[in-house]
VOPAGU-2260 file (C-alpha; in pm, 1 decimal, decimal comma):
REM VOPAGU-2260
SITE   aa  ch    i         X         Y         Z
SITE  MET   A    0   -2619,0    1328,3   -7783,4
SITE  ILE   A    1   -2418,5    1597,5   -7960,3
SITE  ASN   A    2   -2042,8    1563,0   -7922,2
SITE  MET   A    3   -1761,8    1778,1   -8055,1
SITE  ILE   A    4   -1430,6    1609,8   -8124,8
SITE  ALA   A    5   -1099,3    1784,0   -8196,2
SITE  ALA   A    6    -727,8    1795,3   -8123,6
SITE  VAL   A    7    -644,3    2135,6   -7974,0
SITE  ALA   A    8    -318,3    2310,5   -7888,1
SITE  LYS   A    9    -271,4    2519,5   -7572,4
SITE  ASN   A   10    -401,0    2824,3   -7763,8
SITE  ARG   A   11    -694,6    2620,4   -7905,0
SITE  ALA   A   12    -529,7    2599,6   -8250,8
SITE  ILE   A   13    -667,2    2313,1   -8459,4
SITE  GLY   A   14    -543,8    2375,6   -8813,5
SITE  PHE   A   15    -332,5    2558,7   -9065,7
SITE  GLU   A   16    -410,3    2597,5   -9436,7
SITE  ASN   A   17    -698,4    2345,5   -9415,9
SITE  LYS   A   18    -478,7    2074,9   -9261,2
SITE  LEU   A   19    -443,1    1938,0   -8911,2
SITE  ILE   A   20    -143,8    2079,4   -8725,8
SITE  TYR   A   21     -57,3    1762,3   -8533,8
SITE  TRP   A   22     -13,3    1401,7   -8638,7
SITE  LEU   A   23     -75,9    1189,4   -8330,0
SITE  PRO   A   24    -148,4     824,3   -8412,7
SITE  ASN   A   25    -326,7     763,9   -8080,6
SITE  ASP   A   26    -550,5    1065,2   -8141,2
SITE  LEU   A   27    -646,8     926,1   -8482,7
SITE  LYS   A   28    -721,2     586,0   -8324,2
SITE  ARG   A   29    -937,9     752,3   -8060,2
SITE  PHE   A   30   -1121,6     954,4   -8325,7
SITE  LYS   A   31   -1194,5     636,4   -8520,7
SITE  ALA   A   32   -1302,6     443,0   -8209,7
SITE  LEU   A   33   -1539,6     716,4   -8092,3
SITE  THR   A   34   -1697,0     805,0   -8428,0
SITE  THR   A   35   -1724,4     466,6   -8603,3
SITE  GLY   A   36   -2085,8     355,3   -8623,1
SITE  HIS   A   37   -2212,3     706,0   -8550,5
SITE  THR   A   38   -2300,3    1023,6   -8737,9
SITE  ILE   A   39   -2030,4    1278,8   -8812,9
SITE  VAL   A   40   -2107,1    1637,8   -8910,9
SITE  MET   A   41   -1860,6    1868,0   -9083,8
SITE  GLY   A   42   -1834,3    2175,3   -9298,2
SITE  LEU   A   43   -1737,2    2165,1   -9664,7
SITE  ASN   A   44   -1371,6    2259,9   -9603,0
SITE  THR   A   45   -1332,6    1977,7   -9351,5
SITE  TYR   A   46   -1482,1    1736,0   -9604,4
SITE  LYS   A   47   -1236,8    1862,9   -9868,7
SITE  SER   A   48    -946,0    1809,9   -9626,5
SITE  LEU   A   49   -1021,8    1438,4   -9584,6
SITE  PRO   A   50    -761,7    1247,6   -9789,8
SITE  LYS   A   51   -1004,9     984,1   -9916,4
SITE  GLY   A   52   -1336,6    1168,3   -9889,9
SITE  ALA   A   53   -1619,2    1033,9   -9674,1
SITE  LEU   A   54   -1503,5     835,9   -9371,2
SITE  PRO   A   55   -1601,8     467,7   -9373,7
SITE  ASN   A   56   -1851,4     308,9   -9134,6
SITE  ARG   A   57   -2009,6     641,2   -9034,8
SITE  ARG   A   58   -2301,1     849,3   -9150,3
SITE  ASN   A   59   -2116,1    1143,1   -9311,6
SITE  CYS   A   60   -2310,2    1470,2   -9309,2
SITE  VAL   A   61   -2185,7    1797,7   -9457,0
SITE  LEU   A   62   -2337,9    2134,1   -9373,9
SITE  THR   A   63   -2315,4    2342,0   -9691,5
SITE  ARG   A   64   -2535,1    2574,4   -9889,2
SITE  SER   A   65   -2314,3    2562,2  -10198,5
SITE  VAL   A   66   -2307,3    2187,5  -10275,1
SITE  LYS   A   67   -2601,6    1949,8  -10307,0
SITE  GLU   A   68   -2417,4    1618,0  -10345,6
SITE  LEU   A   69   -2085,1    1475,3  -10229,9
SITE  PRO   A   70   -1975,6    1110,6  -10267,5
SITE  GLY   A   71   -2064,1     908,6   -9957,4
SITE  CYS   A   72   -2225,2    1205,4   -9779,7
SITE  GLU   A   73   -2558,5    1359,9   -9705,2
SITE  CYS   A   74   -2560,0    1737,7   -9759,0
SITE  PHE   A   75   -2771,7    1976,1   -9553,5
SITE  ALA   A   76   -2819,3    2351,0   -9595,5
SITE  SER   A   77   -2871,3    2406,2   -9221,1
SITE  TRP   A   78   -2839,8    2247,4   -8879,3
SITE  GLU   A   79   -3218,6    2245,4   -8852,6
SITE  GLU   A   80   -3249,9    2046,7   -9176,0
SITE  PHE   A   81   -2985,9    1802,7   -9051,1
SITE  ALA   A   82   -3151,1    1769,0   -8707,7
SITE  LYS   A   83   -3483,4    1671,1   -8869,8
SITE  SER   A   84   -3306,3    1375,0   -9034,2
SITE  CYS   A   85   -3177,3    1235,8   -8702,9
SITE  LYS   A   86   -3323,6     971,8   -8475,7
SITE  ALA   A   87   -3389,4    1072,2   -8115,8
SITE  ASP   A   88   -3109,1     848,4   -7981,4
SITE  GLU   A   89   -2853,1     922,2   -8254,4
SITE  ASP   A   90   -2497,2     995,0   -8138,4
SITE  VAL   A   91   -2365,9    1288,4   -8341,1
SITE  TYR   A   92   -2000,1    1394,0   -8357,3
SITE  ILE   A   93   -1918,8    1739,1   -8492,3
SITE  ILE   A   94   -1572,1    1710,5   -8647,3
SITE  GLY   A   95   -1507,8    2064,6   -8775,9
SITE  GLY   A   96   -1410,5    2305,6   -8901,2
SITE  ALA   A   97   -1378,3    2616,1   -8690,3
SITE  SER   A   98   -1695,2    2789,9   -8810,3
SITE  ILE   A   99   -1901,8    2472,7   -8754,7
SITE  TYR   A  100   -1758,6    2434,6   -8404,2
SITE  GLN   A  101   -1828,8    2802,6   -8329,6
SITE  GLN   A  102   -2185,1    2792,0   -8462,2
SITE  PHE   A  103   -2285,4    2481,2   -8273,0
SITE  ILE   A  104   -2083,4    2469,9   -7950,5
SITE  ASP   A  105   -2395,7    2587,1   -7766,2
SITE  LYS   A  106   -2579,7    2274,7   -7890,9
SITE  ALA   A  107   -2307,3    2032,8   -7776,5
SITE  ASP   A  108   -2351,3    1806,8   -7474,4
SITE  ARG   A  109   -1993,4    1679,6   -7465,5
SITE  LEU   A  110   -1645,9    1774,0   -7587,3
SITE  CYS   A  111   -1403,9    1491,1   -7671,2
SITE  LEU   A  112   -1073,3    1673,9   -7696,2
SITE  THR   A  113    -713,5    1578,5   -7735,9
SITE  GLU   A  114    -531,5    1860,9   -7560,1
SITE  ILE   A  115    -176,0    1892,9   -7690,8
SITE  ASP   A  116      97,3    2042,9   -7473,7
SITE  ASP   A  117     222,3    2277,4   -7745,8
SITE  THR   A  118     151,2    2612,4   -7908,0
SITE  PRO   A  119     217,2    2592,6   -8282,8
SITE  ALA   A  120     422,0    2856,1   -8465,5
SITE  ALA   A  121     156,8    2881,3   -8738,1
SITE  ALA   A  122    -218,6    2832,8   -8709,5
SITE  ASP   A  123    -518,0    2990,0   -8880,0
SITE  THR   A  124    -801,8    2782,8   -8737,2
SITE  PHE   A  125    -907,5    2766,7   -8373,3
SITE  PHE   A  126   -1154,3    2576,8   -8155,1
SITE  PRO   A  127   -1401,2    2799,0   -7965,8
SITE  ASP   A  128   -1327,3    2899,6   -7607,5
SITE  TYR   A  129   -1444,4    2626,5   -7369,5
SITE  SER   A  130   -1297,2    2768,1   -7048,6
SITE  GLU   A  131   -1643,3    2831,4   -6900,1
SITE  GLY   A  132   -1956,3    2620,1   -6892,2
SITE  TRP   A  133   -1780,4    2283,2   -6911,9
SITE  HIS   A  134   -1637,0    2041,8   -6656,6
SITE  VAL   A  135   -1393,0    1754,1   -6699,1
SITE  VAL   A  136   -1544,3    1406,7   -6663,0
SITE  ASN   A  137   -1241,8    1208,2   -6779,7
SITE  ARG   A  138    -874,4    1284,8   -6839,4
SITE  GLU   A  139    -610,1    1044,6   -6968,0
SITE  ALA   A  140    -256,6    1191,3   -6991,7
SITE  HIS   A  141      12,6    1063,8   -7229,5
SITE  THR   A  142     383,2    1142,7   -7254,4
SITE  LYS   A  143     594,6    1192,4   -7564,9
SITE  ASP   A  144     720,0     873,4   -7726,7
SITE  GLU   A  145     870,7     752,2   -8054,1
SITE  ARG   A  146     538,5     807,1   -8235,6
SITE  HIS   A  147     416,7    1121,4   -8056,6
SITE  ASP   A  148     625,3    1439,9   -8056,5
SITE  TYR   A  149     423,4    1611,2   -7781,9
SITE  GLU   A  150     268,9    1534,8   -7446,8
SITE  TYR   A  151    -109,8    1521,8   -7478,8
SITE  ALA   A  152    -421,8    1422,9   -7291,5
SITE  PHE   A  153    -756,8    1283,5   -7393,4
SITE  VAL   A  154   -1002,8    1503,3   -7205,3
SITE  ASP   A  155   -1381,0    1461,9   -7204,9
SITE  TYR   A  156   -1593,8    1754,0   -7093,8
SITE  GLU   A  157   -1964,5    1775,1   -7023,0
SITE  ARG   A  158   -2166,4    2090,7   -7014,6
SITE  THR   A  159   -2207,6    2233,8   -6665,3
SITE  ARG   A  160   -2579,5    2242,9   -6591,6
């Protein structure tokens, strides 16, 4: 199954200057819970944005034509090359960035989004439009609290068939 996972603002903003816009501890916990033990796929800029490099307890895969080796990662020049390396039942999570999401949203079976009730003042990276072709299968709303500056919801979408 191919999943995409991201935290998106009301305008689909996901980043600014190669950094996440929002720091939501529960979103980070959810990301870890969903992706641990599975394969994650990212572009080179997303890899470079990770504070400690490859994420532990996951198969880290980077789609890049410019780099052949990265610590703790497998590098692939194309999606097709990556797909050949996968098992039939492998759960894959695409974790960014924007160009990777845009290129492969048509391959995704599920979107695991944290929808944040905010529109940031500055953003330069956006998640693709998912207003058509997807339906909500689960939604879990959360209010602001001492650790979360915004209301947000964990929303899982599946492709409308």
